[in-house]
RODO-2510 file (C-alpha; in nm, 4 decimals, decimal comma):
residues 77
     n   res          X          Y          Z
     1     m     3,5128    -6,0055    -1,8501
     2     q     3,3350    -5,7997    -1,5573
     3     r     3,5508    -5,7882    -1,2039
     4     l     3,1826    -5,7391    -1,0080
     5     g     3,2093    -5,8201    -0,6591
     6     k     2,9824    -6,0857    -0,4790
     7     d     2,6956    -5,8057    -0,4892
     8     g     2,7337    -5,7063    -0,8101
     9     k     2,9036    -5,4046    -0,8137
    10     t     3,2478    -5,2869    -0,8951
    11     p     3,5161    -5,1033    -0,6144
    12     w     3,4045    -4,7367    -0,7570
    13     r     3,0533    -4,8914    -0,7488
    14     k     3,0722    -5,0160    -0,4050
    15     v     3,2699    -4,7344    -0,2729
    16     h     3,0299    -4,4567    -0,4216
    17     e     2,7549    -4,6091    -0,2547
    18     k     2,9111    -4,5988     0,0961
    19     i     2,9879    -4,2263     0,0655
    20     g     2,6187    -4,1764    -0,0202
    21     l     2,7132    -3,8847    -0,2212
    22     s     2,6117    -3,7922    -0,5913
    23     a     2,9054    -3,8735    -0,8815
    24     a     2,9322    -3,4476    -0,8855
    25     e     2,9328    -3,4222    -0,4946
    26     l     3,1885    -3,6689    -0,4780
    27     a     3,4008    -3,5486    -0,7845
    28     r     3,3673    -3,1764    -0,5986
    29     a     3,5067    -3,3510    -0,2558
    30     m     3,7537    -3,4950    -0,4405
    31     g     3,9107    -3,2220    -0,6763
    32     r     3,8479    -3,3952    -0,9870
    33     h     3,6137    -3,3435    -1,2665
    34     r     3,2886    -3,4647    -1,2584
    35     s     3,3563    -3,7153    -1,5915
    36     k     3,6287    -3,8589    -1,4700
    37     i     3,3833    -3,9925    -1,1946
    38     s     3,1347    -4,0509    -1,3762
    39     r     3,3572    -4,3053    -1,6315
    40     a     3,5063    -4,4999    -1,3502
    41     l     3,1329    -4,5839    -1,2122
    42     g     3,0226    -4,6704    -1,5954
    43     d     3,3175    -4,9025    -1,6263
    44     d     3,2953    -5,2441    -1,6234
    45     d     3,6368    -5,2953    -1,4298
    46     g     3,5097    -4,9915    -1,2100
    47     l     3,9267    -5,0554    -1,0537
    48     i     4,0126    -4,7565    -0,8209
    49     s     4,3785    -4,6262    -0,9078
    50     g     4,5951    -4,5343    -0,6238
    51     r     4,5840    -4,1597    -0,6126
    52     d     4,1685    -4,1821    -0,6171
    53     q     4,1659    -4,4851    -0,3175
    54     l     4,3476    -4,1447    -0,1805
    55     l     4,1426    -3,8767    -0,2261
    56     l     3,8693    -4,1227    -0,1581
    57     m     3,9805    -4,2498     0,2092
    58     k     4,0568    -3,8628     0,2659
    59     v     3,6377    -3,8038     0,1841
    60     a     3,5450    -4,1100     0,3810
    61     r     3,7525    -3,9472     0,6739
    62     e     3,6106    -3,6262     0,6540
    63     r     3,2268    -3,7399     0,6693
    64     g     3,3290    -3,9952     0,9650
    65     i     3,2705    -4,3089     0,7025
    66     a     3,4890    -4,5864     0,7744
    67     l     3,6563    -4,7126     0,4207
    68     s     3,9495    -4,9336     0,4408
    69     a     4,2044    -5,0460     0,1421
    70     d     4,0764    -5,3345     0,0982
    71     e     3,7007    -5,1983     0,0202
    72     m     3,8579    -5,0791    -0,3067
    73     m     3,9711    -5,3802    -0,3912
    74     p     3,8390    -5,6261    -0,6338
    75     e     3,6691    -5,9359    -0,5210
    76     r     3,9294    -6,2227    -0,5344
    77     r     3,7785    -6,5229    -0,7229
***
C-alpha cells in the first residue's frame, strides 16, 4: 500500500519538489550519496528518516525555504 498524500506524492517527493534541486544536487547539499536520494524518491512509502529530516531542514534553511517537520510526515488517513 502506498502512503501517498492527497496530491499523490510521498513525503520525500514533496520535500524534493519544494527544495527544487535535482536528486544529485540535493544529495551533494545533504552530504549523502545520490543513489540514496534516488532510492528514497522512488520508494513507495517515501518516508524520511530523522537524520535526513535534519539534513533537509538545514538545506532548506540555507536556501531560504520554509520547511516544517509536518511537511516531512506522511498524510494521515
